[in-house]
C-alpha positions as CSV (number, residue, x, y, z in Angstrom):
1,M,4.3,39.0,4.4
2,E,2.5,35.8,5.4
3,F,3.1,34.4,1.9
4,F,6.8,34.6,2.3
5,A,6.7,33.0,5.8
6,G,4.6,30.1,4.3
7,S,6.8,29.6,1.3
8,S,10.0,29.5,3.5
9,Q,8.3,26.8,5.7
10,F,7.3,25.0,2.5
11,A,10.9,25.2,1.2
12,E,12.2,23.9,4.5
13,G,9.8,21.0,4.4
14,L,10.9,20.2,0.9
15,G,14.5,20.3,2.0
16,K,13.8,17.8,4.8
17,I,12.1,15.5,2.4
18,W,14.8,15.8,-0.3
19,E,17.8,15.6,1.9
20,P,17.7,11.8,2.6
21,I,16.6,11.1,-1.0
22,F,19.6,13.1,-2.3
23,K,22.0,11.4,0.1
24,F,20.8,8.1,-1.2
25,I,21.0,9.0,-4.9
26,K,24.3,10.9,-4.8
27,P,26.5,7.7,-4.2
28,L,24.6,5.9,-7.0
29,V,25.2,8.8,-9.4
30,D,28.9,8.9,-8.4
31,A,29.2,5.1,-8.9
32,A,27.5,5.4,-12.3
33,E,29.9,8.2,-13.4
34,G,32.9,6.1,-12.1
35,A,31.7,3.1,-14.1
36,E,31.2,5.2,-17.2
37,K,34.8,6.5,-16.9
38,L,36.1,2.9,-16.5
39,L,34.2,1.8,-19.6
40,K,35.7,4.6,-21.6
41,L,39.2,3.5,-20.6
42,L,38.5,0.0,-22.0
43,P,39.3,-0.5,-25.7
């Protein structure tokens, strides 16, 4: 049972680390996708 408790804490820690990174990267990805769509509209 201890393994599961440890792994959930580990996952929670990873979530706390990744959340700000993901929040920072997401707008960049959205902007890149938007730029790609605009480029495809150009002849």
